[in-house]
N, C-alpha and C positions, 0 to 999 in steps of 0.2 A: 504494500500500500504506500509506504514511504517513497519507493521508487516511482510509483505513478505520480505522486505529488511533485517530485523533482523533475520528471519529464514534462509535466504540465507547466511547471514554472518557467521552462525555457520559452514557452509560447505566450507568457503573460508578463506584463511589466513588473509584477511583484509576486513574491511567494504567497502573500496573503490571498490574492485573487485565485491562485491555483488551488489553495486549500479550500476556498469558498466553493469552487467547482466540485471538489471531492465531497464536501459537505452536502451539496445538492444531490449528489449521487446516493449518499447515505439516506437522505430524506426520501428519495424516490424508492429505494429498496425497502424502506420502512413502510411504505404505503401498501405493500402486499404482505399478507399474513405469512405466506410460506417463506419468502426471502427475509422477512423480519426475524422469524425464529432462528433461521440459519445464521444470520448476521450477528445477532446478539450472542448466541451460543458459541460460535467460533471465535468471535472477537474477545469475549470475556474469558474463555478458556485459555486462549493464547496469552492474554494479559496476566492471568494468574500463574500459569505454568511456565512461561518463558520470560516475559518482560520484567516481572517482579524480581526474578533472580539475576537477570542481566543487570538491572538497575542496582541491586544490592551489591554485586561484585564491583561495579564501577564506583558506587558510592563509597565503598571501603577504601579503594585506592585514592579516591578524591580526598577523603579525610586524612589519609596518610600524607598526601601532598600538603595539606594544610599544616601538618606538623613539621614542615621543611624537608620531608623525604620525597624526592622526585625519582620515581622508578626509571623514567626515560634517561635522566641525567646519570643515574647510577649505572645503567647498562652501557651508556656511551663510554663511561670511565672504566668499567670492568666488563668488557665484552666476553671474557673467558667464562663468565657465569651465565651467559644467555641461555644455554641449553638447560641448566638446572632450574632456572627461573621459569623458562617456557614450559618445562615439564610440570612444574608445580601449578602454574596457571591453568594448564590443560587438564590436570587431574581434578581441579575444583569442580564440584557439581554444577551443572548448567553450562551455558555457552558464553558467559560473561568473560571468563579468562581467555578463551580463544579469540573473542572480539578484540580484547585489549592487545593481544599478541599481534594480530593483524595490523592494528593501528601503529604499534611500535615498529613493525616491519616497514610500513609505508614511510615512516619518519626516519628510517635508516638506523634505528637503535639496536636492532637485532639482525641476525643472519637468516638466510633462507632455511638453513638446517634447524633453526629454532622453530620455524613454522612447522616443519615436518614433525618435530618433537611434540609440539602441542597437539597436532592432529592425531598422533598415535596415542597420546595420553588421554585425550578427552572422551568422555562418554556422553556428554551433553546432558539433557534433562533425564535420560534413562538412569543416571546415577542416583537421582532422588528416589526413584522407585526401588532400586536395588537396596539403598540404605534403609528405606522404610520397611522393606520386606525381609531382608536378610542382612542385618548390620554387621555381623561378624564376617560373613562371606564377602560383603562389600569392602571391608577393610583389607582383606587379603587380595581381592581382585584389583582394587585401586592401587595397592602397593606394587603389585606385579606390573600393571600398566605404566606406573611411574618409572620403574626400573627399566622396562623394555623401551619406553619412550626415550630415556636418557641414552641408552645404548644405541638406539636408532639415530638420535641426534648427533652423537659423536662419530658414528660411522659415516653419516652423511657429510660431516665436516671434512672428511678425507676427499670427498668428491665435490666439494662446494662449487668450485669454479666451473665444472662441467655440467652440473645439474641445475644450478641456480639460473632463473630467467634473467634476461637483460632488463635491468630496472634501475632507473635513476631516482633515487630518493631525494626529497626536498622537504623542508619544514612546511607545515600547513599554517597559513596565515589567515587573518580575518578577511582579507581581500578575496580569498578563494571561496568564501561562503556566500550564499544567496541572502540578500537583505531580508530580515524578518522583523516586522514591527508589531508582533503580538504583545498585548499588554502583560505586564508582570503578574497580574492577578491570576492568569491562567496557568502560569508556571508554578505559582505557589499552590494553586489548587491541585495541579498534577502531582507535586511533591507530597501533598497530604494523601492523595489517593494511592500513590506508589508505596507509601509506608503501610497503609492498610493492606495493600495487595501482597507485600512481603509477608505480613502476618498470615494472610489467607493462603499464600503459596506454601509456606512452611507447614501449615495445618493440613493442606491438601496433599503435600508430599508424604505426610505420615500415613496416608492411605485411609484417612477418616473422611466421612461424608461432610461436605462443606455446605452449610445452609444456615441462614439467619433470617427468621421470619419477623417482619414488622408490618403491622396493619394488613395482615394476610398476604403480604408480598415478600418474596425472597429477595433481599436487597443485595446479596452477593453478586449475582450476574448483572444487576443494574449498575452497581458501583464499578464493577470490572469493565463493563461496556463503556461507561463514562470515561474511565481511565484510558481505555484503548482508543476511543474517539479523540481524546485530548492529545494522545501520543502522535496522532496523525496531523492534527490541526495546529499544534503549537510550534 
């Protein structure tokens, strides 16, 4: 959905107008009962199961940066540790760690071998289900994937020059981004919703039924859909 917004933005003078077009599409889909149900269910499930954990991972590293620790600067200075750190980020439940590694690669902070390391280590959102169902087995499996990922990464290092794609890294600046004039209120509202969704996501990952009735309505899918909609529009 974000990709659709960015493509539309190329044909509009501002990102806000492209988002408005997407909002009209949502409204149109809402007018039909069949598409309304599918839209709410798929968007809310994705926001609970994926977006919340990605946001949680990125939020942790954002808070670390606030304490004067900058992972990107650290990796620039100590490139020999990129495989170990990439394996750790990959083995974290969810895909937030993998997203961060890809960002670091684009900025030239880590090697292509580190990318391979992360992709071998990661289990994505399946890790949450494994931890909830079989915690002891999950610890063993995640430990094995961590070790195998490190071995793969250092093996790939030996062939780095022949397997790495031709890629010119450069810092990402504000000039590279599309202008976005969305009021800060919506960002604050999204942050509030994402905190709720992290709680919902952890509860959901434990394998328990997630439902909260208020005035005969289950507010979980409503709040989750609102968060998913804001993720596209802000």
